[in-house]
N, CA, C and O atoms as a DFTB+ gen file, in Angstrom:
500 C
 N C O
     1  1     -30.256     -12.263      -0.500
     2  2     -30.041     -11.248      -1.523
     3  2     -28.986     -10.246      -1.070
     4  3     -28.198      -9.748      -1.874
     5  1     -28.983      -9.954       0.242
     6  2     -27.996      -9.001       0.750
     7  2     -26.589      -9.570       0.646
     8  3     -25.641      -8.833       0.373
     9  1     -26.444     -10.885       0.862
    10  2     -25.126     -11.500       0.759
    11  2     -24.612     -11.466      -0.672
    12  3     -23.426     -11.238      -0.907
    13  1     -25.500     -11.691      -1.617
    14  2     -25.092     -11.660      -3.027
    15  2     -24.615     -10.261      -3.396
    16  3     -23.588     -10.107      -4.057
    17  1     -25.349      -9.251      -2.977
    18  2     -24.935      -7.866      -3.250
    19  2     -23.612      -7.544      -2.559
    20  3     -22.771      -6.836      -3.114
    21  1     -23.433      -8.059      -1.365
    22  2     -22.186      -7.834      -0.648
    23  2     -21.016      -8.494      -1.371
    24  3     -19.948      -7.896      -1.494
    25  1     -21.209      -9.722      -1.849
    26  2     -20.143     -10.407      -2.578
    27  2     -19.797      -9.680      -3.876
    28  3     -18.626      -9.567      -4.237
    29  1     -20.803      -9.195      -4.564
    30  2     -20.555      -8.443      -5.798
    31  2     -19.784      -7.163      -5.496
    32  3     -18.870      -6.799      -6.237
    33  1     -20.143      -6.483      -4.421
    34  2     -19.428      -5.270      -4.023
    35  2     -17.980      -5.582      -3.666
    36  3     -17.075      -4.837      -4.041
    37  1     -17.757      -6.672      -2.948
    38  2     -16.387      -7.052      -2.589
    39  2     -15.570      -7.367      -3.838
    40  3     -14.400      -6.993      -3.916
    41  1     -16.163      -8.045      -4.809
    42  2     -15.444      -8.358      -6.052
    43  2     -15.090      -7.078      -6.801
    44  3     -13.984      -6.963      -7.327
    45  1     -16.005      -6.116      -6.859
    46  2     -15.704      -4.851      -7.533
    47  2     -14.583      -4.094      -6.833
    48  3     -13.689      -3.564      -7.492
    49  1     -14.621      -4.037      -5.521
    50  2     -13.563      -3.341      -4.776
    51  2     -12.235      -4.054      -4.945
    52  3     -11.202      -3.407      -5.112
    53  1     -12.248      -5.383      -4.906
    54  2     -11.023      -6.155      -5.066
    55  2     -10.461      -6.002      -6.476
    56  3      -9.247      -5.896      -6.651
    57  1     -11.327      -5.991      -7.473
    58  2     -10.864      -5.836      -8.853
    59  2     -10.298      -4.448      -9.089
    60  3      -9.361      -4.286      -9.872
    61  1     -10.852      -3.449      -8.425
    62  2     -10.355      -2.093      -8.610
    63  2      -9.037      -1.864      -7.898
    64  3      -8.184      -1.131      -8.398
    65  1      -8.856      -2.474      -6.747
    66  2      -7.650      -2.224      -5.974
    67  2      -6.490      -3.121      -6.386
    68  3      -5.363      -2.894      -5.945
    69  1      -6.724      -4.107      -7.198
    70  2      -5.653      -4.946      -7.711
    71  2      -5.503      -4.689      -9.202
    72  3      -6.185      -3.832      -9.763
    73  1      -4.635      -5.410      -9.822
    74  2      -4.399      -5.207     -11.251
    75  2      -5.052      -6.314     -12.076
    76  3      -4.439      -6.840     -13.005
    77  1      -6.269      -6.664     -11.745
    78  2      -6.967      -7.704     -12.499
    79  2      -7.335      -7.258     -13.901
    80  3      -7.555      -8.100     -14.772
    81  1      -7.408      -5.974     -14.140
    82  2      -7.713      -5.503     -15.479
    83  2      -6.602      -5.855     -16.457
    84  3      -6.823      -5.861     -17.668
    85  1      -5.412      -6.148     -15.946
    86  2      -4.308      -6.548     -16.812
    87  2      -4.575      -7.917     -17.442
    88  3      -4.037      -8.223     -18.507
    89  1      -5.399      -8.740     -16.793
    90  2      -5.719     -10.044     -17.366
    91  2      -6.551      -9.920     -18.631
    92  3      -6.590     -10.846     -19.441
    93  1      -7.212      -8.793     -18.807
    94  2      -7.968      -8.566     -20.039
    95  2      -7.057      -8.346     -21.234
    96  3      -7.509      -8.393     -22.379
    97  1      -5.773      -8.106     -20.976
    98  2      -4.807      -7.909     -22.053
    99  2      -4.137      -9.209     -22.503
   100  3      -3.225      -9.172     -23.328
   101  1      -4.570     -10.342     -21.982
   102  2      -3.961     -11.618     -22.373
   103  2      -4.079     -11.914     -23.863
   104  3      -3.136     -12.472     -24.424
   105  1      -5.182     -11.574     -24.544
   106  2      -5.204     -11.797     -25.999
   107  2      -4.108     -11.032     -26.736
   108  3      -3.596     -11.515     -27.746
   109  1      -3.742      -9.859     -26.254
   110  2      -2.654      -9.101     -26.875
   111  2      -1.335      -9.857     -26.725
   112  3      -0.494      -9.832     -27.623
   113  1      -1.159     -10.529     -25.584
   114  2       0.052     -11.323     -25.354
   115  2       0.168     -12.438     -26.391
   116  3       1.237     -12.645     -26.965
   117  1      -0.926     -13.152     -26.629
   118  2      -0.880     -14.261     -27.577
   119  2      -0.756     -13.764     -29.019
   120  3      -0.088     -14.402     -29.832
   121  1      -1.392     -12.634     -29.348
   122  2      -1.229     -12.069     -30.687
   123  2       0.213     -11.639     -30.927
   124  3       0.758     -11.867     -32.007
   125  1       0.823     -11.028     -29.939
   126  2       2.215     -10.597     -30.080
   127  2       3.147     -11.812     -30.154
   128  3       4.169     -11.772     -30.840
   129  1       2.797     -12.883     -29.452
   130  2       3.574     -14.119     -29.549
   131  2       3.506     -14.683     -30.967
   132  3       4.511     -15.162     -31.492
   133  1       2.329     -14.629     -31.588
   134  2       2.196     -15.094     -32.981
   135  2       3.014     -14.230     -33.926
   136  3       3.605     -14.731     -34.883
   137  1       3.045     -12.922     -33.655
   138  2       3.861     -12.032     -34.490
   139  2       5.341     -12.394     -34.397
   140  3       6.054     -12.369     -35.400
   141  1       5.800     -12.731     -33.191
   142  2       7.203     -13.120     -33.031
   143  2       7.470     -14.476     -33.692
   144  3       8.561     -14.705     -34.215
   145  1       6.489     -15.368     -33.673
   146  2       6.696     -16.659     -34.323
   147  2       6.732     -16.526     -35.834
   148  3       7.382     -17.328     -36.506
   149  1       6.046     -15.528     -36.385
   150  2       6.132     -15.311     -37.832
   151  2       7.523     -14.836     -38.227
   152  3       8.008     -15.166     -39.309
   153  1       8.168     -14.062     -37.356
   154  2       9.525     -13.587     -37.641
   155  2      10.558     -14.678     -37.407
   156  3      11.512     -14.809     -38.175
   157  1      10.370     -15.471     -36.337
   158  2      11.322     -16.515     -35.987
   159  2      10.526     -17.713     -35.477
   160  3       9.894     -17.636     -34.423
   161  1      10.555     -18.822     -36.224
   162  2       9.752     -19.993     -35.876
   163  2      10.299     -20.741     -34.663
   164  3       9.591     -21.573     -34.097
   165  1      11.519     -20.474     -34.254
   166  2      12.133     -21.195     -33.147
   167  2      11.784     -20.615     -31.780
   168  3      12.179     -21.177     -30.758
   169  1      11.058     -19.510     -31.739
   170  2      10.733     -18.862     -30.464
   171  2       9.589     -19.624     -29.794
   172  3       8.503     -19.767     -30.356
   173  1       9.860     -20.112     -28.570
   174  2       8.831     -20.787     -27.791
   175  2       8.139     -19.796     -26.860
   176  3       8.556     -18.645     -26.739
   177  1       7.081     -20.258     -26.206
   178  2       6.319     -19.369     -25.326
   179  2       7.150     -18.920     -24.130
   180  3       7.101     -17.750     -23.749
   181  1       7.919     -19.845     -23.526
   182  2       8.743     -19.459     -22.383
   183  2       9.863     -18.513     -22.790
   184  3      10.198     -17.594     -22.042
   185  1      10.439     -18.721     -23.951
   186  2      11.465     -17.789     -24.449
   187  2      10.863     -16.419     -24.713
   188  3      11.486     -15.394     -24.433
   189  1       9.657     -16.404     -25.250
   190  2       8.978     -15.143     -25.528
   191  2       8.695     -14.376     -24.232
   192  3       8.915     -13.167     -24.156
   193  1       8.206     -15.090     -23.218
   194  2       7.902     -14.438     -21.938
   195  2       9.166     -13.959     -21.263
   196  3       9.203     -12.854     -20.722
   197  1      10.216     -14.788     -21.288
   198  2      11.470     -14.349     -20.665
   199  2      12.091     -13.191     -21.433
   200  3      12.748     -12.336     -20.840
   201  1      11.892     -13.157     -22.736
   202  2      12.421     -12.067     -23.544
   203  2      11.728     -10.743     -23.214
   204  3      12.376      -9.697     -23.174
   205  1      10.439     -10.786     -22.982
   206  2       9.686      -9.546     -22.778
   207  2       9.589      -9.126     -21.316
   208  3       9.384      -7.946     -21.030
   209  1       9.730     -10.056     -20.397
   210  2       9.536      -9.705     -18.997
   211  2      10.789      -9.805     -18.151
   212  3      10.953      -9.032     -17.207
   213  1      11.688     -10.747     -18.466
   214  2      12.843     -10.963     -17.595
   215  2      14.160     -10.622     -18.248
   216  3      15.164     -10.464     -17.553
   217  1      14.189     -10.506     -19.551
   218  2      15.463     -10.312     -20.225
   219  2      15.429      -9.138     -21.178
   220  3      14.644      -8.201     -21.036
   221  1      16.309      -9.229     -22.149
   222  2      16.410      -8.173     -23.153
   223  2      15.627      -8.585     -24.386
   224  3      15.766      -9.700     -24.888
   225  1      14.812      -7.678     -24.858
   226  2      13.998      -7.917     -26.036
   227  2      14.864      -7.787     -27.284
   228  3      15.891      -7.108     -27.284
   229  1      14.428      -8.449     -28.332
   230  2      15.127      -8.290     -29.601
   231  2      14.989      -6.845     -30.059
   232  3      14.034      -6.159     -29.694
   233  1      15.916      -6.400     -30.834
   234  2      15.845      -5.035     -31.367
   235  2      14.966      -5.054     -32.611
   236  3      15.460      -4.982     -33.737
   237  1      13.656      -5.151     -32.392
   238  2      12.724      -5.266     -33.516
   239  2      11.813      -4.051     -33.645
   240  3      10.813      -4.107     -34.360
   241  1      12.132      -2.980     -32.982
   242  2      11.425      -1.696     -33.060
   243  2       9.914      -1.846     -32.854
   244  3       9.131      -1.207     -33.557
   245  1       9.507      -2.666     -31.916
   246  2       8.088      -2.781     -31.588
   247  2       7.851      -2.495     -30.119
   248  3       7.062      -3.176     -29.464
   249  1       8.530      -1.494     -29.608
   250  2       8.398      -1.162     -28.186
   251  2       6.990      -0.703     -27.833
   252  3       6.506      -0.978     -26.735
   253  1       6.327      -0.006     -28.753
   254  2       4.942       0.403     -28.469
   255  2       4.041      -0.817     -28.301
   256  3       3.167      -0.845     -27.434
   257  1       4.267      -1.813     -29.137
   258  2       3.473      -3.050     -29.038
   259  2       3.851      -3.825     -27.777
   260  3       2.995      -4.444     -27.145
   261  1       5.131      -3.792     -27.414
   262  2       5.566      -4.485     -26.194
   263  2       4.956      -3.867     -24.952
   264  3       4.654      -4.584     -23.998
   265  1       4.766      -2.566     -24.936
   266  2       4.208      -1.904     -23.758
   267  2       2.703      -2.140     -23.621
   268  3       2.119      -1.795     -22.595
   269  1       2.066      -2.727     -24.647
   270  2       0.652      -3.074     -24.549
   271  2       0.443      -4.431     -23.898
   272  3      -0.693      -4.816     -23.622
   273  1       1.520      -5.155     -23.652
   274  2       1.404      -6.473     -23.037
   275  2       0.936      -6.338     -21.579
   276  3       1.147      -5.304     -20.945
   277  1       0.304      -7.389     -21.062
   278  2      -0.160      -7.305     -19.669
   279  2       1.004      -7.222     -18.687
   280  3       2.057      -7.827     -18.890
   281  1       0.791      -6.472     -17.641
   282  2       1.722      -6.277     -16.526
   283  2       3.022      -5.590     -16.942
   284  3       4.023      -5.703     -16.235
   285  1       3.031      -4.885     -18.067
   286  2       4.183      -4.066     -18.430
   287  2       4.071      -2.696     -17.767
   288  3       5.049      -2.181     -17.226
   289  1       2.902      -2.120     -17.811
   290  2       2.623      -0.856     -17.124
   291  2       1.392      -1.088     -16.259
   292  3       0.324      -1.430     -16.766
   293  1       1.544      -0.902     -14.967
   294  2       0.424      -1.097     -14.055
   295  2       0.199       0.202     -13.302
   296  3       1.083       0.678     -12.590
   297  1      -0.966       0.761     -13.459
   298  2      -1.347       1.978     -12.739
   299  2      -2.582       1.656     -11.917
   300  3      -3.620       1.257     -12.445
   301  1      -2.443       1.838     -10.619
   302  2      -3.575       1.585      -9.733
   303  2      -3.899       2.890      -9.017
   304  3      -3.080       3.414      -8.262
   305  1      -5.064       3.395      -9.254
   306  2      -5.556       4.581      -8.562
   307  2      -6.872       4.198      -7.904
   308  3      -7.845       3.866      -8.582
   309  1      -6.892       4.247      -6.608
   310  2      -8.109       3.858      -5.913
   311  2      -8.565       4.976      -4.994
   312  3      -7.763       5.652      -4.349
   313  1      -9.837       5.141      -4.956
   314  2     -10.483       6.081      -4.049
   315  2     -11.707       5.367      -3.491
   316  3     -12.552       4.875      -4.240
   317  1     -11.788       5.318      -2.190
   318  2     -12.883       4.596      -1.563
   319  2     -13.785       5.567      -0.812
   320  3     -13.320       6.461      -0.106
   321  1     -15.048       5.371      -0.980
   322  2     -16.057       6.048      -0.178
   323  2     -16.913       4.961       0.445
   324  3     -17.422       4.077      -0.244
   325  1     -17.058       5.038       1.722
   326  2     -17.826       4.021       2.423
   327  2     -19.023       4.690       3.080
   328  3     -18.881       5.608       3.889
   329  1     -20.183       4.218       2.721
   330  2     -21.408       4.706       3.321
   331  2     -22.010       3.559       4.122
   332  3     -22.273       2.483       3.584
   333  1     -22.220       3.792       5.385
   334  2     -22.808       2.766       6.238
   335  2     -24.146       3.268       6.751
   336  3     -24.230       4.328       7.371
   337  1     -25.177       2.507       6.490
   338  2     -26.493       2.856       6.984
   339  2     -26.726       2.083       8.267
   340  3     -26.716       0.852       8.278
   341  1     -26.930       2.799       9.319
   342  2     -27.120       2.175      10.616
   343  2     -28.604       2.143      10.954
   344  3     -29.319       3.130      10.782
   345  1     -29.046       1.003      11.433
   346  2     -30.447       0.896      11.838
   347  2     -30.698       1.607      13.157
   348  3     -31.773       2.162      13.380
   349  1     -29.705       1.586      14.024
   350  2     -29.811       2.262      15.305
   351  2     -28.610       3.182      15.459
   352  3     -27.537       2.933      14.910
   353  1     -28.812       4.227      16.204
   354  2     -27.702       5.126      16.480
   355  2     -26.728       4.419      17.418
   356  3     -27.161       3.740      18.350
   357  1     -25.446       4.561      17.196
   358  2     -24.488       3.900      18.085
   359  2     -24.556       4.495      19.482
   360  3     -24.698       5.706      19.649
   361  1     -24.453       3.628      20.485
   362  2     -24.488       4.069      21.863
   363  2     -23.077       4.122      22.405
   364  3     -22.264       3.234      22.148
   365  1     -22.800       5.151      23.142
   366  2     -21.507       5.293      23.793
   367  2     -21.713       4.981      25.268
   368  3     -22.492       5.638      25.958
   369  1     -21.009       3.982      25.724
   370  2     -21.145       3.547      27.113
   371  2     -19.949       4.075      27.882
   372  3     -18.800       3.763      27.571
   373  1     -20.239       4.874      28.884
   374  2     -19.164       5.422      29.711
   375  2     -18.790       4.406      30.774
   376  3     -19.653       3.792      31.401
   377  1     -17.516       4.243      30.961
   378  2     -17.035       3.303      31.971
   379  2     -16.091       4.035      32.906
   380  3     -15.276       4.852      32.479
   381  1     -16.216       3.732      34.171
   382  2     -15.328       4.341      35.163
   383  2     -14.160       3.415      35.414
   384  3     -14.317       2.200      35.536
   385  1     -12.997       4.009      35.487
   386  2     -11.813       3.231      35.784
   387  2     -11.106       3.866      36.964
   388  3     -10.929       5.082      37.019
   389  1     -10.712       3.041      37.893
   390  2      -9.965       3.539      39.045
   391  2      -8.502       3.208      38.857
   392  3      -8.148       2.118      38.406
   393  1      -7.658       4.157      39.205
   394  2      -6.221       3.979      39.099
   395  2      -5.717       3.517      40.450
   396  3      -5.902       4.205      41.454
   397  1      -5.083       2.365      40.481
   398  2      -4.621       1.784      41.728
   399  2      -3.134       2.038      41.952
   400  3      -2.466       1.244      42.614
   401  1      -2.625       3.097      41.427
   402  2      -1.203       3.398      41.591
   403  2      -1.063       4.653      42.446
   404  3      -1.778       5.636      42.256
   405  1      -0.140       4.598      43.375
   406  2       0.105       5.773      44.202
   407  2       1.258       6.555      43.597
   408  3       2.260       5.984      43.167
   409  1       1.099       7.848      43.573
   410  2       2.112       8.711      42.997
   411  2       2.896       9.374      44.131
   412  3       2.321       9.729      45.160
   413  1       4.188       9.538      43.944
   414  2       5.023      10.178      44.961
   415  2       4.853      11.687      44.890
   416  3       4.587      12.253      43.830
   417  1       5.008      12.307      46.013
   418  2       4.887      13.756      46.090
   419  2       6.183      14.373      45.568
   420  3       7.276      13.893      45.867
   421  1       6.049      15.426      44.797
   422  2       7.218      16.103      44.243
   423  2       8.006      16.766      45.355
   424  3       7.462      17.492      46.187
   425  1       9.293      16.498      45.345
   426  2      10.171      17.097      46.350
   427  2      11.033      18.146      45.683
   428  3      11.432      18.004      44.527
   429  1      11.312      19.196      46.425
   430  2      12.049      20.323      45.881
   431  2      13.568      20.135      45.976
   432  3      14.319      21.097      45.814
   433  1      14.021      18.921      46.234
   434  2      15.441      18.694      46.439
   435  2      16.222      18.645      45.131
   436  3      17.453      18.608      45.153
   437  1      15.554      18.644      44.029
   438  2      16.245      18.524      42.753
   439  2      16.703      19.875      42.206
   440  3      17.456      19.918      41.233
   441  1      16.267      20.965      42.808
   442  2      16.693      22.280      42.358
   443  2      18.011      22.641      43.034
   444  3      18.208      22.332      44.210
   445  1      18.899      23.281      42.315
   446  2      20.175      23.671      42.939
   447  2      19.967      24.783      43.964
   448  3      19.001      25.544      43.909
   449  1      20.886      24.843      44.872
   450  2      20.848      25.863      45.921
   451  2      21.118      27.225      45.288
   452  3      22.136      27.382      44.615
   453  1      20.236      28.227      45.479
   454  2      20.459      29.533      44.839
   455  2      21.712      30.232      45.359
   456  3      22.278      31.061      44.647
   457  1      22.165      29.926      46.575
   458  2      23.381      30.553      47.082
   459  2      24.619      30.075      46.328
   460  3      25.592      30.818      46.200
   461  1      24.589      28.855      45.836
   462  2      25.754      28.329      45.131
   463  2      25.848      28.842      43.697
   464  3      26.938      28.890      43.126
   465  1      24.736      29.218      43.125
   466  2      24.748      29.710      41.748
   467  2      24.734      31.222      41.657
   468  3      24.716      31.773      40.556
   469  1      24.740      31.891      42.769
   470  2      24.706      33.354      42.785
   471  2      26.069      33.902      42.383
   472  3      27.092      33.346      42.783
   473  1      26.110      34.992      41.593
   474  2      27.426      35.567      41.222
   475  2      28.072      36.303      42.391
   476  3      29.292      36.465      42.416
   477  1      27.266      36.756      43.367
   478  2      27.803      37.461      44.540
   479  2      27.794      36.514      45.732
   480  3      26.777      36.387      46.413
   481  1      28.886      35.867      45.985
   482  2      28.997      34.970      47.124
   483  2      30.297      35.218      47.832
   484  3      31.216      35.793      47.250
   485  1      30.400      34.801      49.072
   486  2      31.628      35.069      49.841
   487  2      32.813      34.293      49.254
   488  3      32.624      33.234      48.656
   489  1      34.008      34.808      49.419
   490  2      35.190      34.108      48.889
   491  2      35.407      32.790      49.602
   492  3      35.128      32.656      50.793
   493  1      35.897      31.841      48.874
   494  2      36.193      30.518      49.444
   495  2      37.623      30.476      49.948
   496  3      38.518      31.033      49.313
   497  1      37.850      29.828      51.077
   498  2      39.196      29.765      51.651
   499  2      39.861      28.473      51.353
   500  3      41.001      28.256      51.764
């Protein structure tokens, strides 16, 4: 029973995060195809799809109807909240790690000589 509930939950999350709701608009696609066939009997299904999705639509002033077709406007807004019920409290196991690398001692040789950078120094010959 838990697996069935898990599968149903996964399907709901997958349907919400993808654009599967656009498949519910397929009847509108076929109705609009019939409307175009009433205007022009020579329009085939592939011509209709290429006209509305890949090419230029006829100037038939039905842009509102065209925008109702599936996958013309896709808006996906998802917000996830995950609640996990744990049977046991998680345990944190501390592990000791030893570093096997030796570090060099810092040497002061990288600083410039203060006598060379002083503004008051003896004249050079």
